Each structure stands twice: as C-alpha cells, then as structure tokens.
N, C-alpha and C positions, 0 to 999 in steps of 0.2 A: 504309512508303514510306521512300525515302532522299533526302536533300537533294541538289539538283543541284550539280554542281561549279562553282566560280567560274571555272575555266579550261576553256572549251569547246574541243574540237579543231577544227582548221582544216578547211574543206571538202575540201581535198586529202587530209588524213590520214584523214578519214571515208571518202572514196572508195577509198583504198588498203585500208583495213580491210575494207570491203564486198567488194572484189575478192578479197582473200585468203580471206575467209570462204567466198565462192562457190566458189573453186578447191578449198579444203579439203573442202567438202561434196561436190562432184562426184567428187573423188578418192576420198573415203571410200565413197560410194555405189557407185562402179564397182568398187572392190575387194570390197565386200561382195557385190555381185551376181555377180562372177566366181567367188567361192568358194561361195556358196549362192544360186543363181539363184531358187529358189522355184518354185511351180507356174506353168507357162505362161510363164515369163520366161527368156529366153535370156541366157547370160553376155555381159557387155560388157567389152571390153578397156579397161584404164586409159588415160587420155589420153596419158601420156608414151610409151606403146608405139606410138601412131599415128605418131610422128615417129622411130621407131627406124631407125637405119642400121647394118647389121651391120659389125663391125670385122673386120680380117684375123685369121684363126685358122688356123695351119698344120695342126693336127690335123683340124679340121672340113673344110678344103679338100682335104686328102689322102684322108681317109676317104670323102668325097663330092665327087669331082672336078666334078660337074655342079651343085654348089650355086649358083654365081652364075648359071648358065644358066637354072635352074628357079625362081630366087628370085621370090616374089610379094610385092609391098609389103603391109604390114600392113592398110591400109584396104581393099584389094581382097579380102583374105581374109575380112573381116567380112560380105561379101555372101552367102557360102555357109556360113559358120560351121563349117568342117570341123574335127572333133575327131579327132585321131590317138591311138589307144590303142597305147602302146609297152610291151609286156611285156619284162622282162629276166629270162630264164629260163636256168638253168645258166650264170649270169653269173660265170664263173671261167676264167681262163687255165689254171689247174691241170687242170681237167676238160674244158674246151671252148674251146680257143683260137680255132678257126675261127669257131664260132658267136658267141662273145663279141665278137670284132672286127666281125663282120657286124652284130650288133645295135647296136653303137655307130655304125656307118656308116648304118644305117637311121634311127637317131634324128637324126643330123646332116642327112640328106636331108629328113626330115619337117619339120625346123625351118625349111626354106626355103619350105614351102607351106602348112602347117597353121595354122589360126587359134588352135588350142588343142591342147596335148599333155597326155595323162594318162600318167604314168610309173609303172609297176607293177613292184616288186621281188618277183618270184614265189618266189624261193628261200626255203626255211625257215631257212637259216643261211648265214653267210658263211664260206668257207674260203680266200678269196684276196682280199686288199685291193687288188691292182693294178688291176683293172677300175674300181674306184670312184675311184682316183686319176686314171685317164685320163678318166673321166666328168666329174670336177670340172674338169679342164682343158678338156674339150670344151664344157662349159656356158658358159665365158667367151665363146665365139664364137657362142652361140645367142641368139635374141631371147627376152625373158622371157615366154614363152607357156606354160610348164609350169604348169598350174593345179591339180595335185593328183595323186593316185594312191594306191597301197597299198604298205605295207611291214610286215614282221613285226617283233616285238620283238627277236629275236636279231640280225637284220641292223642294225636301228636302234641297238642297243647297241654294236656294233662301230664303226659310222660315228660315233657320238657320242664314243666313247672315243678314237678316232684323231684326231678334230678335223675331220672332213669335213662335218659337218652344215651349217655355214654356206656352204661352197663349193657343196654340192649343194642348198642352199636347202630343206632338209627341216625341217618344223616338228615340234613335239613330238607324240607319240602321245596319243590320247585316254585310253588306259590308262596309268597311272603305271608306270614301270619300277622294278624292285626297287632298294633302296638298296645292297645288296651285289651288286657285279658280278663276274662270272667272267672278265672281260676285263682283261688287263694290256697297256697300249698303248705302242707306240713312236710318239708323235704325228707327224703329217705336218709335214715341213719342206720348204721350197722355196727355190730360188735363182732370182731374177729377173735376167735379163741387164742389164748396164749400159744406162741410158737408158730402161728400161721402167717406172720408178717412176710412181706415180700410181694404181696399182691399189688399190682400196679393200679388197681381200681381206686380212684380218689374217694369214691363214696363209701368204701368199705374200710375206712380207718376206724379204730376202736373209739367208742364214745362212752361217757359216764352216764349210767342209766338214770341217776338222779337228775342230772341236767336235762336229759331227753324228756323225762316225765314233766319237768317244769315247762319245757318248750312246747310240749303237747298241750298243756293246759293254757299257755299263752296263746296258742293257735286257736283253740276253742273260743277263747275270749275275743280274739280278733274276728272270728266268724260272727259271733254274736253282736259285737259292737257295730258291725255293718248295718244292724237293725236297731241300734240304740239299746241293746240289752247286754248284760254281762253276768257271769257266774257269781254266786255268793261266795264268801270266804269259806263257809262250811263245804259247799260243793267243790270248790277248788281243792281243798284239803283232801277230800275223799277221792277225787279223780287222780290227783298226783300220787296218792298212796296206792291206789289200786293199779294204776298204769305202771308205777315203779315196781310193784309186787309182781306184775306179769313179766317184766323184763328180768327181775331177779330170779323168778322161777325158771325162765329160759336159760339163764346162766348156770344155775345150780343143777338143773335136771337135764342139761343138754346131752350128757354122756355118762350113764350110770357106771360103765365099765372103766372109764378114764378118771382123771383127777377131778374133784369137785370144782365147780366154778368155771368150767371150760366150755360151757354152751355158747352157741352163736345165735344172734337174733338180728332181725331187720324190722324197722318200722317206717311207715310212710302214710300220708293221707292228703286229702284235698277237699276243698269245698268249691262247688261251681254255682254261680248265681244265675237264677232263671227268673224271667218275668212273663206273666201271662198277658193276654190282650187287655185286661182291665188295669194293668199296672201293678198288680200284686206280685211281690217278690218272695221267692223261697230259695233256700240254699241247700243243694243236694250234696251231702257229705259222705266220704268214704275214708275209713281208717283201717290199716292192715298191720298186724303183728305176726311175724313169721319166725319160728324157732326151729333149728335143725338139730336132730339127734334122737332123743328119747321121746316116745309117744306118751300121752297122758296115762293110758292104761299101764304101760311099762313102768312109769315113774311111781305109781301107787304101790308097786310091789314091795317097796322099802318103807312103807308107812307104819305107824304105830299099830300094835295088836288090836286096840280098840277100833281104829279106823278100818283095819282089815276085816274085822268081824262085821262091821256095818256093811262093807262092800260085799262080803260073801253072802250075807243075809239077803241083800237086795238082788244080786245076780241069781242066787239059787231060787228065789221066789218066782222069777220070771223065766226060768230055764226051759219051761215047756214051750214058750213062744220064741225064745231067743236061745237056741240050743247049740249053735256052732261056736267055734272059737272066736270068729269075727264078731258075732253077736254078743258074746260075753265081754269082749273088749269094748263094744259099743255101750253096754250097760255100765261098765266101769267108768267110761267117759261121762255118762250122765251123772253118775255118782260124784265125780270130781267137781261138777258145777256147784254142788250144794255147799252152803256155808259150813265151816268146821272140818272139811275134808282136806287134809294136807298130808304130804309124804314126810314132812319135817317132824320127827318124833318129839323133839323138844317143844315145838309149838303146840302140838296136841296135848302134851302133859301140862303145859302152862295155860291151856284153855284159850289159846289165841291162834291166829293164822287161818288160812283157808277161806277168807271172805272177799279177797280181791276180785275174783272173776265175776261173781254176782254183783258186786258193787259197780264194776265197769259196765256190765250188761244193763243194769238198771239205769245207769247214767245215760247211756246211749238211748234207751227207751224214753227217758224223760226229755232229753234234748229233741228227739224226733217225734214227740207226741203232737198229733194233729188230727183233724177230722177226716182226712182223706185216707181211707183204708189202704189204697194202693201205694201210699207214701209212708206207711208205718215202718218203723225200724226193723231191719233184718240183720241179726248177728249169726254168722255161720262159723262153726268150729269144725275143722277137719284135723284129725289126728290118727295116724295110721290109715286104716280103711274105714274109720268111724266118722260119721258126719252128723252133726247136731245143728238144726236150724231153729233159731230162737226168734220167733215172730208171732203175730197174733194167731190164736188167742193166748199163746204162752210166751209173753214178751218180758215179764218181770218175775222175780222171785219174791215170795212173801213168807213171813214168819208165822207158823201156826200158833194158836192160842197157847199161852204159857211158855213160849220160847222166844229168844231173840235171834235165833239162827234162821235165815231165810232158806226156802226150799223152792225148787222148780222141777217138777216131775213130769211135765208134758202130758198131763191128762186133765179132764174137766174138774175133778175133785182135788187136784194137786196133792195127791197122796202116794207114798212109795208102795203101798199095797196094790195099786193099779198099774198096769204096764204103760209105758210111754207110747204116744201116738207115732206110728211108723211113718207118717208123712213128715214128721219133724226129727225123727231119730232113725237113721238107717245106715246100712253099710255100703261102701263104694267098691267098684271093681278093682281100682288101683290103690296102692298104699302110698302115703306120704311119710317120710322119715322125720317126724317131728310134729309140730302143731301149727296150723294156720288159723288165725282169728281175723275174720273179715266183718267189719261193722259198717253198715250202710244205713243212713238215716237222713231225713229231710227236716230242716229247721224252718218252721212256719212262724214268722214273728207275730203275725196277726193273732193266731191262735194262742201263742204263749202269753201275749199281753192280756188277752181276754181271760186266760186262766189265772194270771196274777191278780187281776182286778176283782176276782170273786172272793 
C-alpha cells in the first residue's frame, strides 16, 4: 500500500482527468478495432473522423469533378459500412499513363462515398516515383478512411528511401527490410505557396529551388560515382540551370489568376542498383517533378505576340487531325517543348528563355543511352488531359540547319509541317491540374565507358 497524498486534487481536476481518460480509452479502442476488428466485430471509425469536413484540394476536385456532388457525410457511411478495395496496378506513368491517372481518379471518387478504403499496391517493383508523389498530394484532400492494404518490400523500400512513407501514411512491414538497401534516393522536396503554412507534413516545408537543383545534380553524380563516372562541369551547369528553370516555371506559372510566384511544386527521385547473372550492373533511375495549378497550355496564353503567332500557326496547320479543344491543348503542349517558346514576354524579347525543358530531356536521354532498346529513357509529360511520351525514336531535340534552337516534333522528319505521332502525343480521359514530368532512364556504365573511349 501507498500512503495517501496530503494534497488531494480538486473535484474539477478529478472530473477533467476522468473525462480525458474516457476519451483516450474510446479513441484507443476505436483505433484498435478499425485495424483488427476480430471475429464478428465490424470496424469502427475513430470519433474525430465523424466530424471530418473535406478541405479544398485541386488535384482531387479535378480528377473527380463530381466529388462534392456525390459526397456522403461520414456518419451516414457507417450505416452500410461500404469497404472500397482500390488496387493500384501498373501504377507508373512510364508504362501506363492513362490507367495510372484513371486509378488516382477512382480513388478520389471513392473517398467521397466509402466508409473504409483498402489500398493495395499490386506491382512487384516501383519503376516510376511520380505517381506516388501525386498520390501523396491527393491524400491531403481525402478523409482519413484508408484502413490498410498490401504492399511488397521493393515498393516499400523505394517509398521509404524517398521519404514518402509519412505522406502516404504507410506503416512498417511486418517483415523487416534488409539493412543494406539497393536504393539511392533523391528525397522528396516540396514548395508550399505563400500563405499555405500550417500543414503538419514535415516533407512539405518550403525549399529554395536553387539549392534543390544543386542537390539534384549532386544526386546524379552520386549515382554515376557508383560506377566510377561523373558529370562534366559543363553538364552539371546545364542540368542545374534546366532543373532550376523547371522549378522556377512551376512557381511563376502555378496560378495565373493569383499573385505571381505562388505556384507549388514537388520533386523526388531514386536510383535502384540491379545486377545480372554475369555480374554487370545497371542503375534504374526515376525522377519526378510535379507542379500544381496552371497547365502548360493555359500558361502559354500570356506569352509574347510572336510566340502566340507560332503556336497558332502550328495548331491551325494540324486542326484537321486535332480538332477538339483537348487536341488543341495537346498541340500547344507539344509547342511548349520547343526551344525559344516561353510565356515570359521579357525573355522572348531578349532572345532568351524557353530552353530548359529540352535541355533536361536531352540530359536524361544522354544519361540513359545504352544498347538495350527496352531500357531507353522515357520522359512522360502530363499537363491537363495532354500526354506527351518522349522516347525512341523521338528521344532528343535537334537544331535544324542554320538555327541554334532545338526542335522535337515527334515525326520522322522532325518538322512542324508534319503532325506528331499519336502514339507519343495523345489526350487522356482525366485531367491533371498542373504538370507532371516523369523521367525514367537506366544508366549502363559499360556502354557509357565504351562511348567515351571512342
């Protein structure tokens, strides 16, 4: 036994303590029962979810335009306890841009009606980090009703290395992961627009784009040094400049109707080391750049008159094959890839700007150059409902005779007078409110050394 304290608590303090204890117990029991209901016991949603009010989320509302219309309050959902099973299969913009965006849209819509969602990562490995970055952004606008699911070790390893586990709210696997990882990550960095602070996500603090561009270049060199290679100073300068220009465009073009410089972006990447039976090593790399707000086509509406004339000439020439509004946006997106096309009027008048995107595309193509056609670089650009896939035979931009500006028109002659190949340039069923750049390439050190020796 223990002697009673000479200082007894006041009745009010005791009542407060009992109330807090009851609240903690209910909360703990509800969480335990939603995770492991047990025989004959249905999951119960935690009390704080019952009062949930969905915030505005541009990705969710664009992918699922009917979200607000079909929204069911959380208490009403508990009457039928609908459990939505959401498999994420072929979850890669590299391999499946149409299906991947469609699965994200289905998940957004399901979050408006289901009482519980089980999220299953079906793929055996991750070859594109971009969909996971978009998923993390989408989850910010979803009610906390995802109660579990399945994921394999290799996908978990990439998500953990990049720093997306917390944003995706993925717990540890029951099986311990190996201490030695084959993943070298460029961790996720995000820039939150001014006035948006208060987000509790650690990974969504504002970052300086110049530092992030330097860190990205350092990561590329880290990947290459694994094979005794490194970038030249000239290559480093070009990559830093083009990567920084991409982030700068995301900030300046994020919201044309709001104040300039309020755009929001996220970047992430990883390299995974593979070894074949003969002991030859390759590094499979994925880099993602995601900006939220204005699409590429929309941002070009404020460009210089001379740029507008070039865009109009190109879209009008192919209006017979690309006649819908979506297709015209698609042609405008192709136009934006070309050197010298920028919405910054001062840059156009000074004869500069608009070269960063092709610079970055060519850099990824050079890094991923190898003899295996299946491992060639694939850069996928999604903006609005436009999708452009930059891969063989249209992997790099080239300057025509008499010009220093590179062009990439996605046809055999690489000429603007011919329409682009619709296998590489097409419209999607869903829209994304901004731009996704997914770059996937494989570094083959043996091939690169042979190339340098010539």
